[in-house]
C-alpha positions in Angstrom: 21.7 -4.2 2.3 18.5 -3.3 0.8 16.0 -6.1 0.8 12.7 -5.6 -1.1 9.9 -5.3 1.1 6.9 -5.8 -1.3 3.3 -4.3 -2.7 0.8 -4.0 0.1 -2.6 -2.8 -0.1 -4.3 -1.0 2.5 -7.9 -0.6 2.2 -10.6 0.7 5.2 -14.3 -1.1 5.3 -15.9 1.5 6.6 -15.3 3.8 3.4 -14.1 1.9 0.9 -10.8 3.8 0.7 -8.2 1.7 -1.1 -4.4 2.3 -2.0 -1.8 -0.3 -3.3 1.9 0.7 -2.6 4.7 -0.8 -3.9 7.6 -0.4 -1.9 11.4 -0.2 -4.0 13.0 -1.1 -0.4 13.3 -1.3 3.3 14.6 2.3 3.8 11.6 4.1 3.1 8.3 2.3 4.0 5.3 3.8 4.3 2.2 2.2 6.6 -1.1 3.4 7.0 -2.8 3.1 10.6 -6.0 4.9 9.9 -8.0 5.9 6.8 -6.8 9.6 6.1 -10.7 10.0 4.8 -12.4 9.4 7.8 -10.1 8.2 10.3 -10.9 4.2 11.3 -8.3 1.6 11.3 -6.8 0.4 7.8 -6.4 -3.4 6.8 -3.2 -4.7 5.4 -3.0 -7.4 3.1 -0.1 -8.6 0.3 -1.3 -7.2 -2.9 -2.6 -9.7 -5.4 -0.6 -10.0 -9.0 -2.8 -7.5 -10.8 -2.4 -4.8 -7.8 0.9 -5.3 -8.1 1.4 -4.7 -12.0 -0.7 -1.6 -11.2 1.0 -0.4 -8.5 4.1 -0.5 -10.4 3.3 1.0 -13.6 1.7 4.0 -11.5 4.6 6.4 -10.3 2.1 7.9 -7.7 2.1 4.3 -5.8 5.6 4.0 -5.5 6.7 5.1 -1.5 
């Protein structure tokens, strides 16, 4: 059974890199352990309402 995961926001406190990803299901889940720009650890939080709406509109953040 496919379960919705929700929208997650990944952000780096070192270089201010940030991405919000809307996961359509639990089949393919993208997880960032390290920042792709500087390599420092990334914090994951649940996305807010505005971030969720923007991630659903933007097709490049649908993973």
